[in-house]
Each structure stands twice: as C-alpha cells, then as structure tokens.
One Martini backbone bead per residue (centre of mass of N, CA, C, O) as a GRO file, in nm:
protein
  426
    1MET     BB    1   0.619   0.791  -2.873
    2GLU     BB    2   0.323   0.703  -2.845
    3ARG     BB    3   0.331   0.662  -2.543
    4LYS     BB    4   0.418   0.946  -2.459
    5LEU     BB    5   0.174   1.091  -2.583
    6ALA     BB    6  -0.040   0.940  -2.420
    7GLU     BB    7   0.061   1.031  -2.138
    8GLU     BB    8   0.048   1.344  -2.188
    9THR     BB    9  -0.271   1.355  -2.180
   10LEU     BB   10  -0.274   1.373  -1.860
   11LEU     BB   11  -0.158   1.652  -1.927
   12THR     BB   12  -0.186   1.962  -1.924
   13ASP     BB   13  -0.077   2.231  -2.083
   14ASP     BB   14   0.006   2.383  -1.826
   15CYS     BB   15   0.167   2.153  -1.703
   16VAL     BB   16   0.372   2.118  -1.930
   17ARG     BB   17   0.489   2.401  -1.906
   18GLN     BB   18   0.593   2.369  -1.617
   19LEU     BB   19   0.777   2.123  -1.675
   20ILE     BB   20   0.954   2.257  -1.889
   21ASN     BB   21   1.064   2.475  -1.695
   22VAL     BB   22   1.212   2.269  -1.516
   23GLY     BB   23   1.303   2.016  -1.642
   24GLU     BB   24   1.521   1.801  -1.582
   25VAL     BB   25   1.541   1.536  -1.335
   26ASP     BB   26   1.635   1.336  -1.061
   27ILE     BB   27   1.390   1.429  -0.862
   28LEU     BB   28   1.053   1.319  -0.791
   29ILE     BB   29   0.783   1.450  -0.598
   30GLY     BB   30   0.481   1.298  -0.517
   31LEU     BB   31   0.148   1.462  -0.448
   32PRO     BB   32  -0.145   1.333  -0.351
   33THR     BB   33  -0.457   1.521  -0.335
   34HIS     BB   34  -0.741   1.600  -0.087
   35ASN     BB   35  -0.800   1.811   0.135
   36ASN     BB   36  -0.481   1.894   0.287
   37SER     BB   37  -0.435   2.173   0.446
   38ARG     BB   38  -0.361   2.069   0.742
   39THR     BB   39  -0.083   1.891   0.634
   40ILE     BB   40   0.090   1.986   0.383
   41GLN     BB   41   0.309   2.174   0.510
   42THR     BB   42   0.455   1.962   0.678
   43VAL     BB   43   0.534   1.783   0.439
   44ILE     BB   44   0.682   1.989   0.265
   45ARG     BB   45   0.903   2.066   0.469
   46ALA     BB   46   1.028   1.785   0.489
   47ILE     BB   47   1.101   1.754   0.193
   48GLN     BB   48   1.275   2.003   0.155
   49THR     BB   49   1.481   1.940   0.377
   50GLY     BB   50   1.568   1.664   0.262
   51ILE     BB   51   1.680   1.771  -0.007
   52LEU     BB   52   1.877   1.997   0.096
   53LYS     BB   53   2.044   1.804   0.284
   54CYS     BB   54   2.089   1.535   0.076
   55PHE     BB   55   2.027   1.699  -0.232
   56PRO     BB   56   2.171   1.985  -0.326
   57ARG     BB   57   2.273   1.903  -0.641
   58GLU     BB   58   2.009   1.810  -0.723
   59ARG     BB   59   1.744   1.771  -0.932
   60ALA     BB   60   1.429   1.903  -0.813
   61ALA     BB   61   1.072   1.814  -0.757
   62ILE     BB   62   0.737   1.913  -0.685
   63PHE     BB   63   0.436   1.709  -0.747
   64ASN     BB   64   0.100   1.805  -0.764
   65VAL     BB   65  -0.193   1.596  -0.741
   66ASP     BB   66  -0.534   1.693  -0.775
   67GLY     BB   67  -0.882   1.594  -0.658
   68GLY     BB   68  -1.058   1.866  -0.601
   69SER     BB   69  -0.999   2.086  -0.409
   70GLN     BB   70  -1.162   2.327  -0.154
   71ASP     BB   71  -0.895   2.430   0.052
   72GLY     BB   72  -0.613   2.519  -0.101
   73THR     BB   73  -0.385   2.310  -0.147
   74PRO     BB   74  -0.233   2.391  -0.412
   75GLU     BB   75  -0.152   2.676  -0.310
   76LEU     BB   76   0.030   2.574  -0.078
   77VAL     BB   77   0.234   2.439  -0.258
   78THR     BB   78   0.317   2.680  -0.459
   79SER     BB   79   0.383   2.880  -0.196
   80SER     BB   80   0.624   2.736  -0.107
   81SER     BB   81   0.905   2.845   0.057
   82ILE     BB   82   1.244   2.801   0.052
   83ASP     BB   83   1.330   3.011   0.264
   84ASP     BB   84   1.189   2.889   0.514
   85VAL     BB   85   1.367   2.638   0.525
   86TRP     BB   86   1.671   2.734   0.539
   87ARG     BB   87   1.638   2.914   0.792
   88ALA     BB   88   1.535   2.687   0.987
   89SER     BB   89   1.766   2.451   0.894
   90LYS     BB   90   2.048   2.545   0.785
   91VAL     BB   91   1.997   2.519   0.470
   92PHE     BB   92   2.108   2.534   0.129
   93ALA     BB   93   2.031   2.638  -0.190
   94LEU     BB   94   2.171   2.539  -0.509
   95ARG     BB   95   1.880   2.501  -0.614
   96THR     BB   96   1.588   2.493  -0.758
   97LEU     BB   97   1.273   2.421  -0.591
   98HIS     BB   98   1.011   2.297  -0.729
   99ALA     BB   99   0.643   2.376  -0.710
  100ILE     BB  100   0.380   2.195  -0.851
  101SER     BB  101   0.039   2.198  -1.001
  102THR     BB  102  -0.242   1.967  -1.058
  103THR     BB  103  -0.561   1.892  -1.201
  104TYR     BB  104  -0.748   1.574  -1.265
  105GLY     BB  105  -1.018   1.634  -1.088
  106ARG     BB  106  -1.318   1.613  -0.866
  107ALA     BB  107  -1.188   1.341  -0.757
  108PRO     BB  108  -1.040   1.093  -0.602
  109GLU     BB  109  -0.783   0.897  -0.797
  110PRO     BB  110  -0.524   0.696  -0.752
  111CYS     BB  111  -0.470   0.599  -1.039
  112THR     BB  112  -0.453   0.880  -1.178
  113ALA     BB  113  -0.245   1.007  -0.994
  114LEU     BB  114  -0.009   0.812  -1.050
  115ARG     BB  115  -0.005   0.837  -1.356
  116THR     BB  116   0.064   1.140  -1.357
  117ILE     BB  117   0.331   1.123  -1.207
  118LEU     BB  118   0.470   0.926  -1.412
  119ALA     BB  119   0.443   1.109  -1.657
  120ALA     BB  120   0.622   1.332  -1.543
  121ALA     BB  121   0.873   1.160  -1.492
  122ASP     BB  122   0.908   1.083  -1.790
  123LEU     BB  123   0.928   1.368  -1.909
  124LEU     BB  124   1.179   1.444  -1.697
  125GLN     BB  125   1.372   1.200  -1.656
  126ALA     BB  126   1.362   1.060  -1.391
  127LYS     BB  127   1.547   0.862  -1.175
  128THR     BB  128   1.349   0.944  -0.933
  129CYS     BB  129   1.038   0.837  -0.779
  130VAL     BB  130   0.829   0.987  -0.533
  131VAL     BB  131   0.575   0.888  -0.294
  132ILE     BB  132   0.361   1.097  -0.084
  133SER     BB  133   0.164   1.138   0.181
  134PRO     BB  134  -0.035   1.402   0.315
  135ASP     BB  135  -0.095   1.225   0.598
  136SER     BB  136   0.215   1.222   0.693
  137THR     BB  137   0.274   1.376   0.992
  138ALA     BB  138   0.554   1.202   1.077
  139ILE     BB  139   0.741   1.314   0.891
  140GLU     BB  140   1.081   1.307   0.789
  141PRO     BB  141   1.349   1.413   0.614
  142ASP     BB  142   1.483   1.117   0.597
  143TRP     BB  143   1.278   0.982   0.410
  144VAL     BB  144   1.395   1.073   0.144
  145GLN     BB  145   1.663   0.919   0.163
  146ARG     BB  146   1.543   0.628   0.220
  147LEU     BB  147   1.404   0.627  -0.071
  148VAL     BB  148   1.625   0.729  -0.279
  149ARG     BB  149   1.906   0.585  -0.248
  150PRO     BB  150   1.842   0.294  -0.357
  151VAL     BB  151   1.801   0.410  -0.646
  152TYR     BB  152   2.031   0.623  -0.698
  153ASP     BB  153   2.279   0.430  -0.586
  154ASP     BB  154   2.165   0.100  -0.599
  155LYS     BB  155   1.950   0.031  -0.835
  156PHE     BB  156   1.672   0.024  -0.756
  157ASP     BB  157   1.318   0.008  -0.844
  158LEU     BB  158   1.191  -0.058  -0.547
  159VAL     BB  159   1.064   0.119  -0.254
  160CYS     BB  160   0.963   0.003   0.049
  161PRO     BB  161   0.813   0.032   0.347
  162ILE     BB  162   0.878   0.058   0.706
  163TYR     BB  163   0.692   0.078   0.991
  164ARG     BB  164   0.605   0.233   1.297
  165ARG     BB  165   0.383   0.073   1.517
  166HIS     BB  166   0.129   0.004   1.676
  167LYS     BB  167   0.034  -0.299   1.777
  168PHE     BB  168  -0.283  -0.273   1.640
  169GLU     BB  169  -0.172  -0.171   1.389
  170GLY     BB  170  -0.202  -0.313   1.080
  171ALA     BB  171  -0.386  -0.579   1.070
  172LEU     BB  172  -0.434  -0.625   0.767
  173MET     BB  173  -0.140  -0.658   0.693
  174GLN     BB  174  -0.067  -0.893   0.904
  175ASN     BB  175  -0.329  -1.096   0.826
  176LEU     BB  176  -0.318  -1.063   0.487
  177LEU     BB  177  -0.133  -0.906   0.286
  178TYR     BB  178   0.144  -1.014   0.366
  179PRO     BB  179   0.106  -1.327   0.379
  180MET     BB  180  -0.015  -1.356   0.089
  181THR     BB  181   0.193  -1.212  -0.085
  182ARG     BB  182   0.429  -1.385   0.008
  183SER     BB  183   0.315  -1.668  -0.080
  184ILE     BB  184   0.253  -1.601  -0.377
  185TYR     BB  185   0.531  -1.415  -0.464
  186GLY     BB  186   0.796  -1.482  -0.266
  187SER     BB  187   0.805  -1.198  -0.099
  188ARG     BB  188   0.915  -0.996   0.191
  189VAL     BB  189   0.687  -0.758   0.182
  190ARG     BB  190   0.550  -0.572   0.435
  191GLU     BB  191   0.438  -0.322   0.225
  192PRO     BB  192   0.255  -0.365  -0.054
  193TYR     BB  193   0.059  -0.128   0.062
  194ALA     BB  194   0.162   0.194  -0.005
  195SER     BB  195   0.212   0.556   0.060
  196GLU     BB  196   0.527   0.503   0.041
  197PHE     BB  197   0.755   0.546  -0.242
  198ALA     BB  198   1.004   0.417  -0.479
  199LEU     BB  199   1.117   0.472  -0.825
  200SER     BB  200   1.237   0.413  -1.116
  201GLY     BB  201   1.249   0.515  -1.434
  202ARG     BB  202   1.212   0.235  -1.554
  203LEU     BB  203   0.955   0.150  -1.397
  204ALA     BB  204   0.782   0.391  -1.468
  205ALA     BB  205   0.777   0.337  -1.775
  206ASP     BB  206   0.678   0.040  -1.766
  207PHE     BB  207   0.417   0.091  -1.602
  208LEU     BB  208   0.282   0.278  -1.807
  209ALA     BB  209   0.277   0.035  -2.033
  210ASN     BB  210   0.090  -0.113  -1.867
  211ASP     BB  211  -0.233  -0.277  -1.844
  212VAL     BB  212  -0.326  -0.233  -1.541
  213TRP     BB  213  -0.501   0.031  -1.577
  214ASN     BB  214  -0.741  -0.154  -1.728
  215GLN     BB  215  -0.770  -0.313  -1.473
  216GLU     BB  216  -0.959  -0.369  -1.203
  217TRP     BB  217  -0.733  -0.424  -0.988
  218GLY     BB  218  -0.571  -0.167  -1.053
  219LYS     BB  219  -0.793   0.043  -0.991
  220MET     BB  220  -0.837  -0.040  -0.692
  221GLY     BB  221  -0.495  -0.109  -0.635
  222ILE     BB  222  -0.226   0.048  -0.747
  223GLU     BB  223  -0.010   0.006  -0.530
  224LEU     BB  224  -0.021  -0.302  -0.534
  225ALA     BB  225   0.027  -0.332  -0.840
  226LEU     BB  226   0.315  -0.230  -0.837
  227THR     BB  227   0.440  -0.447  -0.660
  228ILE     BB  228   0.352  -0.695  -0.827
  229THR     BB  229   0.483  -0.609  -1.093
  230ALA     BB  230   0.772  -0.608  -0.982
  231LEU     BB  231   0.780  -0.904  -0.891
  232ALA     BB  232   0.688  -1.040  -1.164
  233GLY     BB  233   0.927  -0.869  -1.325
  234LYS     BB  234   1.200  -0.879  -1.166
  235TYR     BB  235   1.266  -0.651  -0.999
  236ARG     BB  236   1.433  -0.437  -0.788
  237VAL     BB  237   1.365  -0.502  -0.446
  238CYS     BB  238   1.302  -0.301  -0.153
  239GLN     BB  239   1.344  -0.193   0.193
  240SER     BB  240   1.259   0.084   0.426
  241TYR     BB  241   1.310   0.246   0.709
  242LEU     BB  242   1.134   0.492   0.867
  243GLY     BB  243   0.861   0.529   1.074
  244ILE     BB  244   0.604   0.666   1.191
  245LYS     BB  245   0.257   0.584   1.132
  246ALA     BB  246   0.083   0.871   1.091
  247GLN     BB  247  -0.231   1.009   1.101
  248SER     BB  248  -0.482   1.268   1.057
  249GLY     BB  249  -0.783   1.116   1.085
  250ARG     BB  250  -0.885   1.036   0.768
  251ALA     BB  251  -0.926   0.757   0.785
  252ALA     BB  252  -1.093   0.503   0.683
  253ASN     BB  253  -1.403   0.345   0.807
  254ASP     BB  254  -1.447   0.171   0.548
  255LEU     BB  255  -1.386  -0.159   0.525
  256VAL     BB  256  -1.495  -0.233   0.250
  257ALA     BB  257  -1.325  -0.034   0.085
  258VAL     BB  258  -1.053  -0.137   0.183
  259MET     BB  259  -1.092  -0.433   0.085
  260ARG     BB  260  -1.108  -0.368  -0.213
  261ARG     BB  261  -0.814  -0.231  -0.238
  262THR     BB  262  -0.680  -0.501  -0.134
  263ALA     BB  263  -0.806  -0.787  -0.154
  264GLY     BB  264  -0.930  -0.739  -0.433
  265ALA     BB  265  -0.661  -0.683  -0.577
  266LEU     BB  266  -0.517  -0.943  -0.498
  267PHE     BB  267  -0.715  -1.142  -0.619
  268GLY     BB  268  -0.710  -1.018  -0.910
  269SER     BB  269  -0.399  -1.075  -0.968
  270LEU     BB  270  -0.415  -1.393  -1.011
  271ASP     BB  271  -0.518  -1.432  -1.296
  272GLY     BB  272  -0.262  -1.311  -1.477
  273ASN     BB  273  -0.026  -1.459  -1.266
  274TYR     BB  274  -0.024  -1.773  -1.254
  275ALA     BB  275   0.243  -1.860  -1.398
  276PHE     BB  276   0.414  -1.736  -1.169
  277TRP     BB  277   0.289  -1.825  -0.875
  278SER     BB  278   0.249  -2.144  -0.907
  279GLY     BB  279   0.584  -2.197  -0.886
  280ILE     BB  280   0.587  -2.100  -0.592
  281SER     BB  281   0.794  -2.168  -0.301
  282GLY     BB  282   0.774  -1.987  -0.061
  283SER     BB  283   1.027  -1.746   0.063
  284GLU     BB  284   1.202  -1.430   0.026
  285PRO     BB  285   1.405  -1.204   0.111
  286VAL     BB  286   1.453  -0.860   0.116
  287PRO     BB  287   1.616  -0.594   0.101
  288THR     BB  288   1.708  -0.416   0.409
  289LEU     BB  289   1.706  -0.081   0.520
  290GLY     BB  290   1.831  -0.015   0.812
  291THR     BB  291   1.678   0.022   1.129
  292GLN     BB  292   1.500  -0.154   1.345
  293PRO     BB  293   1.225  -0.074   1.504
  294GLU     BB  294   1.039  -0.057   1.762
  295ALA     BB  295   0.752  -0.135   1.871
  296LEU     BB  296   0.461   0.007   1.964
  297VAL     BB  297   0.288  -0.069   2.270
  298LYS     BB  298   0.074   0.113   2.268
  299LEU     BB  299  -0.251   0.108   2.309
  300VAL     BB  300  -0.531   0.035   2.115
  301ARG     BB  301  -0.851   0.077   2.109
  302VAL     BB  302  -1.071  -0.215   2.148
  303ASN     BB  303  -1.381  -0.360   2.059
  304ARG     BB  304  -1.434  -0.679   2.132
  305LYS     BB  305  -1.739  -0.720   2.145
  306ARG     BB  306  -1.799  -0.603   1.864
  307LEU     BB  307  -1.633  -0.801   1.696
  308ARG     BB  308  -1.782  -1.056   1.782
  309GLU     BB  309  -2.067  -0.972   1.687
  310MET     BB  310  -1.996  -0.925   1.386
  311PHE     BB  311  -1.904  -1.209   1.331
  312ALA     BB  312  -2.151  -1.377   1.423
  313THR     BB  313  -2.359  -1.230   1.247
  314GLY     BB  314  -2.225  -1.284   0.974
  315VAL     BB  315  -2.232  -1.593   0.979
  316ALA     BB  316  -2.542  -1.615   1.004
  317HIS     BB  317  -2.645  -1.420   0.765
  318LEU     BB  318  -2.419  -1.549   0.543
  319GLU     BB  319  -2.454  -1.853   0.494
  320PRO     BB  320  -2.541  -1.875   0.191
  321VAL     BB  321  -2.286  -1.734   0.087
  322LEU     BB  322  -2.066  -1.912   0.221
  323ARG     BB  323  -2.144  -2.180   0.075
  324SER     BB  324  -2.028  -2.058  -0.210
  325ILE     BB  325  -1.718  -2.018  -0.096
  326VAL     BB  326  -1.681  -2.232   0.120
  327SER     BB  327  -1.622  -2.498   0.282
  328PRO     BB  328  -1.776  -2.708   0.495
  329GLU     BB  329  -1.544  -2.708   0.703
  330THR     BB  330  -1.517  -2.402   0.734
  331LEU     BB  331  -1.807  -2.340   0.814
  332THR     BB  332  -1.806  -2.509   1.069
  333ALA     BB  333  -1.577  -2.353   1.206
  334LEU     BB  334  -1.718  -2.075   1.208
  335GLN     BB  335  -1.966  -2.162   1.374
  336ARG     BB  336  -1.805  -2.243   1.623
  337ILE     BB  337  -1.662  -1.971   1.679
  338ALA     BB  338  -1.935  -1.805   1.710
  339THR     BB  339  -1.991  -1.944   2.007
  340LEU     BB  340  -1.771  -1.790   2.134
  341GLY     BB  341  -1.635  -1.626   2.368
  342ILE     BB  342  -1.402  -1.399   2.443
  343ASN     BB  343  -1.211  -1.575   2.630
  344GLU     BB  344  -1.219  -1.830   2.392
  345PHE     BB  345  -1.147  -1.692   2.145
  346ASP     BB  346  -1.067  -1.857   1.812
  347TYR     BB  347  -0.892  -1.790   1.501
  348PRO     BB  348  -0.711  -1.982   1.342
  349ALA     BB  349  -0.459  -1.980   1.114
  350GLU     BB  350  -0.555  -2.217   0.939
  351VAL     BB  351  -0.846  -2.123   0.895
  352TRP     BB  352  -0.779  -1.845   0.781
  353SER     BB  353  -0.611  -1.933   0.538
  354LYS     BB  354  -0.835  -2.100   0.405
  355THR     BB  355  -1.039  -1.877   0.381
  356VAL     BB  356  -0.878  -1.691   0.193
  357TYR     BB  357  -0.834  -1.898  -0.035
  358GLU     BB  358  -1.136  -1.950  -0.091
  359PHE     BB  359  -1.197  -1.659  -0.168
  360ALA     BB  360  -0.998  -1.640  -0.405
  361ALA     BB  361  -1.125  -1.868  -0.575
  362ALA     BB  362  -1.412  -1.746  -0.585
  363TYR     BB  363  -1.326  -1.487  -0.724
  364HIS     BB  364  -1.220  -1.620  -0.980
  365LYS     BB  365  -1.505  -1.775  -1.039
  366SER     BB  366  -1.752  -1.606  -0.969
  367VAL     BB  367  -1.986  -1.736  -0.786
  368ILE     BB  368  -2.032  -1.440  -0.730
  369ASN     BB  369  -2.027  -1.140  -0.675
  370ARG     BB  370  -1.733  -0.996  -0.606
  371ASP     BB  371  -1.827  -0.781  -0.401
  372HIS     BB  372  -1.972  -0.986  -0.216
  373ILE     BB  373  -1.720  -1.136  -0.133
  374ILE     BB  374  -1.581  -0.901   0.011
  375GLN     BB  375  -1.809  -0.842   0.212
  376ALA     BB  376  -1.798  -1.134   0.347
  377LEU     BB  377  -1.502  -1.097   0.466
  378VAL     BB  378  -1.526  -0.879   0.686
  379PRO     BB  379  -1.641  -1.034   0.940
  380LEU     BB  380  -1.406  -1.240   0.942
  381TYR     BB  381  -1.182  -1.036   0.992
  382ARG     BB  382  -1.286  -0.947   1.267
  383GLY     BB  383  -1.230  -1.218   1.401
  384ARG     BB  384  -0.925  -1.218   1.350
  385SER     BB  385  -0.873  -0.950   1.499
  386LEU     BB  386  -0.954  -1.054   1.776
  387THR     BB  387  -0.734  -1.267   1.798
  388PHE     BB  388  -0.499  -1.067   1.769
  389VAL     BB  389  -0.563  -0.913   2.029
  390LEU     BB  390  -0.568  -1.150   2.234
  391GLU     BB  391  -0.276  -1.259   2.176
  392ASN     BB  392  -0.123  -0.945   2.208
  393ARG     BB  393  -0.200  -0.764   2.462
  394ASP     BB  394   0.066  -0.872   2.661
  395ASP     BB  395   0.281  -0.822   2.440
  396SER     BB  396   0.543  -0.777   2.264
  397GLY     BB  397   0.665  -0.689   1.963
  398GLU     BB  398   0.827  -0.951   1.923
  399LYS     BB  399   0.584  -1.147   1.960
  400VAL     BB  400   0.412  -1.037   1.736
  401GLU     BB  401   0.615  -1.107   1.510
  402LYS     BB  402   0.615  -1.414   1.556
  403ARG     BB  403   0.316  -1.454   1.487
  404GLU     BB  404   0.335  -1.344   1.205
  405GLU     BB  405   0.535  -1.558   1.104
  406SER     BB  406   0.347  -1.798   1.159
  407LEU     BB  407   0.125  -1.713   0.964
  408CYS     BB  408   0.298  -1.714   0.711
  409GLY     BB  409   0.361  -2.017   0.732
  410GLU     BB  410   0.069  -2.106   0.679
  411PHE     BB  411   0.034  -1.986   0.399
  412GLU     BB  412   0.269  -2.146   0.275
  413ARG     BB  413   0.180  -2.436   0.350
  414LEU     BB  414  -0.123  -2.381   0.200
  415LYS     BB  415  -0.081  -2.326  -0.104
  416PRO     BB  416  -0.158  -2.605  -0.226
  417TYR     BB  417  -0.456  -2.565  -0.161
  418LEU     BB  418  -0.507  -2.344  -0.366
  419LEU     BB  419  -0.417  -2.505  -0.615
  420GLY     BB  420  -0.637  -2.731  -0.572
  421ILE     BB  421  -0.890  -2.502  -0.605
  422TRP     BB  422  -0.801  -2.419  -0.874
  423PRO     BB  423  -0.976  -2.453  -1.169
  424ASP     BB  424  -0.727  -2.376  -1.406
  425ARG     BB  425  -0.511  -2.564  -1.370
  426LYS     BB  426  -0.195  -2.716  -1.516
   0.00000   0.00000   0.00000
C-alpha cells in the first residue's frame, strides 16, 4: 500500500480522476510526448486501429504523458475520435477506447515519463502495458498486436522490438549496445534500448518498486535500465519483429547526449550488477516472434572523410585523457589507425572490443570525470562507424548481419579481458 501511494503521487489529482473514470484495463498504451503535433495523430490512428482490429473485446486505454508541449499535442490526443477510426478502417468498437493526457513537467524527462506511465498501469491493474514513441511515423496497426500478444497470451514479461532498418542506420546499436549488452548479460536482445516495448503488469509493478529510478544510470537511460533489470531479474523476455523504424526527422544530432543515454547507462549498470554478469559466459538466444524482414539496402549518405577527420583529431587532441582510460597497447593501436587514409582505414573488431571494455572499466573506477569518459568515447566511435560503413558499403543485409555476429563473438571472446581489468573483482 505504501508503494502504491508513493507511486500515485506521480499522478496529479485530475489525472487520477480521469484514470478512475476509465477503470481497470487489460491493455494500457503509453505515449510519452513533447511537441509531437506533427506526428501524433498518425501514431494515434495506428494504435486505435490496432486495438479495435485485434483486441475488440479487451478493455484498453491510451495514456499520454506530456513533457510540457507548446504545440497542442495533448489536445490532439484527447480529441482523437474513435468514430474516425472505425469508419475509415471498417472495424467497430465494442468498448469505449479512452484517450487521456497528463502533463508531468515543463521539459521532457524520459525517466519521469516512463515512471508515470507505469504508475498509471499499476493503478489500473493493466495486464499489459505498451510504450510507443510518438516519432514512429512508420507504425502500422499490427505493431500493437505484435507487442501485446506475447505478454497477454504467452505470459512474457518484456517484449523488445526488432526493426527493419536501412543498412547504415542503427550503427550505435550494432557496434556497441547490442554486442556489449549481449556479452555482459548473456541474452541476445537486439534492441536493448528501445522506443517501443511491452511489459507485463508484474514487471511494471516490480520495476516501479526498483531503486533504479534513483540511480544515475537509470535516470540517464531508463529504457535500457528496464531491459537490463528484466534480464538480471530473470524475467521472461522475448523480442518481436515490428517493421521499418522511421523517424520524424527530430532525432537528436548530439552524439554526446546519445552516448550518455546509451553507453553511459550501460557502463553504469555494471556497478550494481557485477555479481550477476561476472559469472556469465557466452550468450543465449531469446524467443523471437514473427518473420524476420530483409534489411533495407538503400544507402544512407555518410560523410566518410568527416568521420575519419573527427576520429584522427580526437585521438590526437585527447591523448592525455586517453592515456588515463585505455591501455598503452590500445592507445598505440588507435594512434596507428589515425594515420590511415580512407581507402585503408580499419578499426578492427578486436581493438574496438578492447577499447569499449577499457572505457567501461575506467568508467567504473572513475579515473576521471565520468562524463568526460563518455565524451572521449565519441570520436573513437566515429572511427568504428567509418569501418562499419567501409566494410558493408557494397554488401547485402545478410552479410552485414554476419559481420555484426562476428563482432558480437569478439565481445564475448574478450569478456574475460574485462573481468581481468575490473578493479574489485572477487
């Protein structure tokens, strides 16, 4: 009871009244927003159609948590008419599909947004809680079913997505987040940091009670924290193929900020979970639902010369910082790579894996300010991204995936190296 009352303080009195009017639900769809008026109606229509088509008898509600929009986004959510959906889609509503909204602050805070959604799901005793990004302009109605069914019917606790991407999109996921999360926590979750996911009522309640909300790494990357908490807690995790991951064009261009939310959160998670991950060797596949789509081969324009310059400049200018983070052998390798021209440029998987592990250990030891460690990783990641582009520019999606698997193998093979440089290993 104390926990429930504490979580309900996240919800305003007006929001609680709206939720009470909705009553208990089977499915709650959470929409965290901030100035998404340009895309929100497309997303809402897809969600509504998906619910009415696939879950016509279930009690469902759409819950918008807004971070201080100034463009009328919340009003667009609450005014979305169910009539418009079933007339256009030829599906009929057997139940009222509520769409309610609450404002939690004056600026977007993903941690607070997710916590508010889970508090509402807990209050409404939702069996399944789904979170969908308002920027997912390529969303299809079937996404709802692909996220909900594994929880609702098959009793999974967390459903992570697998997207269909253009060949060079998702490079950070393919080169760092997926291989490292897989090697550390032993599960092959392709999108550990996801913008769309579903979780059971049990996991939602347990995650609300977890102290991760008060930890720095949880505040930085709460979506990643959810995945890691589920893996470390041995909840039932699966992944589901969705579709094309298209953004609205608002994606952050600040790579340092992105690296904080991803690599920073991942590095930070290692501190409190050492007893769990230190005993894991190799990795296991997780149940994967649906049909694997072919990767989109259409090229995304990449300024290779710019990537090389930023890498080489970073290695040169950050040499004193890098000396405190990486081993002398790694620094020598980085300096050698920095002399290579574009045609022969190569940041090998082994060197990259060791680089990331050395950064993770330095982050744990706080050899310098942790944020400075993350900033120093950015130019090195650009160099690895250049190698990723050069290796895969003429290859099919299948070959790209094989190289990704090879990189994951290097991270797993070198995990003992991380354990060897971890300062307080037992």
